[in-house]
N, C-alpha and C positions, 0 to 999 in steps of 0.2 A: 138355760139356751146351751150348752156350749157354740165354740168356737173353735173354727179348724188353723194352726198356730202355722201355716205353710203361707195362707190367705194372710193370719194376719203379718208375720215377716212382711209379707210382699208391698204391703198396703202401707207400710210403716219404711221401708222405703223409696216407697215413688215411682218401685217397677209394674210396667203393667203386664196382665195373664198373657204368660203366651211370648214375653219379650227378655233376650236373658241378658242379664242384670248389668253389664260391660259390652251393649251393643253400644256404638258411638250414639248420638244423639245426630238428630236431623239439621239443629243452629251447628254444630260444628261441620255442616258440609258445605254452609251458606256464606255463598262467596260478597262482603259488606263492596258496596261500588258506589261512590263518593257522590254526593248530586253536586253534577253538572254547572255551573252561575253563569249565565248571556254576558255578562262584567268582569267576566275570568281574563280577556281579552286588553281588556283596558289599561292599567297597571303595568305590564311588560311593553303596553306602545305607548305611554308618556314616558315611559323610559327613556323607548327609543329617540323620540321626540327631541326631550331635552341632551341627550348624547347629540345626535344628527344640529344641533340649534349652537351648540358648546364650538362644535370638530367645524363647524359653517365661520364660525365668528374668530377661531385663533387660525384655522387654514389658510385662508379665505381671507383675511384681513394684513392688508397690504401694510402697514403699520407695523408688526408686526419682521416683514423684511430676514422673510428663512433665503434667499439667498447671500445678502450675507452676513446669516449664520450660517452656513452651512463654509463662507469659507474661510472664519473664524477656527473651525471646528477642529479642523489641524491642523493649526496658525502654529510655531516652533514656542512661540512665547506659552500659547497654551499648551501645550504638553508640554513643558516642560513644569508648569504650576500641577499638569494630572500625578507630574511623578512627585514629584513634592509631598502633596497627600495620599498617594498611597502608598509611600517611604513611613511617612510620620502614620499613618493608621497602619501600620502591620509595625513598625516599633512600639511606638506605645500601645499600641491589643496585647504584643506577647510582655513588655514590663509589663505588664497592669495584673496581666492571667496570673505571672509567677510574685506579684508581689499579693493581688489575695490573694492563695491559695496559703502563701507563708503568714500572712496578718489571721484567715481563717482558720488553720492550724493557732495560732497564736491565742487566737479567744477559746481554744478548751486547753486551756491551757490551765492546771492548778496551782503555778505561780499567781499571785495576784497585778502583780508588778508587771508581769508579762501581757494578762490581756488585756489586763489596764491600760496598757500603755497602744494597745489594738486598738480601745475602744477607742479613746483618746481619739487616736489618728483618722477613723473610720466619721466618727462626728464632728472633727473638724473640716475633712474636706467635705463632706458632707452636704453642710451645714452655712460652705462658702458654694459665693457664687461661681462655674466654671472662670468665666471673662474677667472674674475679677482677682483671680490666681496666677493667668497672664498675662496682667498687668504686673502686678504680684509682684514675679517673678522680673519681669522683664526686664523693673525696675530696682535689682534686689539690691545693689554697689550704690543707691541710698540710704540703706540703711548699713551695711556691709562695707564699705572699699575695696577694706583686702578678704579674701578668701585664705585661710589657715591651719594648719594643720601641725597638734603642740600636746602640750601635755592641759590640761584645767589649773588658773591661776600658776600655773609655772612655766617653762620659755618655749617656744615657740619653734619646729625644726623646719617649715617651708610653707611660705603664702604665695599668693596671686591674686593678683585682678581684676578684679568683680569684670569688671566690662570686659575684659576679655573672656576669660572666660564664657560668662553666660552672653551668645551672643542669642539674637531670637532664637536660631531652632533648637540652643541647647532649654530658651527659655518657655517655648512653646514644649517640647521631648517631658519637662517636668512638669508643667501645668495642665496635661493632660494624659500619662503615664499615671503623677500622685494622685489625681481626682481616677480615674477609674483603674484606679483600687483599692480605694475605697469603698466604690460600686458592685467588684467583685469580689472584695472579698465577702459582704453580701450574699451575695449568689452563689459561692463555693460556698459557708455555710451553714445557708439551707439544703442545698444538696449534697452534705455532711450529715446532716442531721436528719434527710429522709432513708437512709440507710438505719438498718435495726442495730444499736448499737452490742447487741450478741456479734455480731461480725467481729467490732474490735474486739472483745473479749473473749472469743474463742479464739483468735491470730493470735492473742498475749496469751493464752493459757498453752501457744505450741514452742512459744519461745521469738519469739516476734517481738520487735522493739516499738512504742508508741508509732514514731514516727514511716519504720517496716509497714505494719500495717496497717498506715493510713496509705501508704503510694502503692501499698501492694493488693488490699480487698477494702479498704474505702469506699477509696479517691476512683478505684473503676468502674463499681455498683453504685458513686453518685453519677455520675458522667450524665445517664441519660436525662437528669435533672437539670444540671449547669449547663450542656451544652444550648438548650433554645435562648434564654435569657440570656450565657454566652456570641449567641447569633444577632442578636440584638444590640448587645454594645458592640459588637465592633461594625454593625451599621450606624447606631446612633456615632460612634468616635467617628467612623466616615465624614457623615454629615456635621459634627462638631468643629472638624481643621475649619472651614471654616471661618473660626474663631478668629484664628489667629493674625488672619489680611491684617484686625486691629491692631498687632506687634511688629508688622513693616516684615513680615518673612512670605514669600514669594507664592505660595499652594495657588491654587487652582483659583480661588478668586481675587485673592491681590493679584494675581498677573491680567484676570480680564480687570478687574479696575486700572490696574497702569493699562492698559490699553484705551480701553474706554473715556482717561482721562487726558488724552490728549485728540481723540477720532473724535470726544461726543455719542459715539453710539451707543446711551446706556444698554436700552431696551437686548440687542445683537448681543451683547456680550451677555447679557445677565442668563438668558436666553441656552445659548454656549455653555455656563454653565452648566444650567441648568438641564444637560442632554449628557453631557457627562455627570454628574450625577447621579438621573437615576439610572442609566446604564451600568457605573460603578455598582449600586442600592440593586439589581436587578440580579446580576453576576454575586454577588453574596447569599443574596434571599436560597438560589435555587444551588450554593454549597453549599450552604446552610440546612438546606433541605435532606439530601444529601448523607451531608454527617449526623441527622439528626436520627434519616431510618437504617444507618447503619448502627450505630448505639441501642436504637431501641429494638434492632433483635433478639436485644436476650432477655426481653419481655414478652417478650411476644408467644418465644421456643420456638424461634430462627437460626437459636445460637448463644455461646457466650461472652455479657457485654463484653465490646472494649474486643472480640478477635478478630484476627488477618479476616481478607475478606478468600 
């Protein structure tokens, strides 16, 4: 018995007689409609009820003394502490970023003494608490009564009293910026590692030095990977400045403490600090988002990475 080859092919392909092989199946045109549960409104309702309960317990609780909070919100003492907090945050972050870039480049050095120094630096400052570092720098005079510059085991050129040099502001700056440099070094190192090594090799092949290739080729491409964690570090630094109150530096928290140590209005003054910290972190979050969108354009075909507007 002979079989028709055409029918045999149709049977193997699964196509029905008289239906083109490339015709779309009925299943492709079916719209999938999820089943609507009768309990779908329950989770949002629970969340709304909890939120309203929390809102009522905070806003309408007379013990919070919101009127007193508003009266201290723009107090000259509070605004002075706010300025100190902002200035310290900017100064320490700029120093920490620069130091982090230098350390990240040192980590990639072929000289073991250079990379080893960077590794020891990062190990020490990431391994000790920031509060301990701040207190250490504040009490540096206990170890070194005077600081001098000279030749090791030789003559000294000049010296200065440590208590005069290391003020509370200097101690806060050293503690926060040196600690931040260690964390930024790891962030920058991870960003550099995300760039294909062939980029640097191509730059070296056209005569660029290692430093120039790093600044002109590698770092701009690593920025989309460096910016997000750097923004988080900036927000963290803003809140971390509250630790300098332990060394009597008049930041936002210390200014509030100075007021409530006289009038005993602890909760309202702490709420003033919370309001200002929430406002500043919200502004920094918006700025971080805009910067991230700017540097992510190159990865989505919207323009070169690091290009101008």
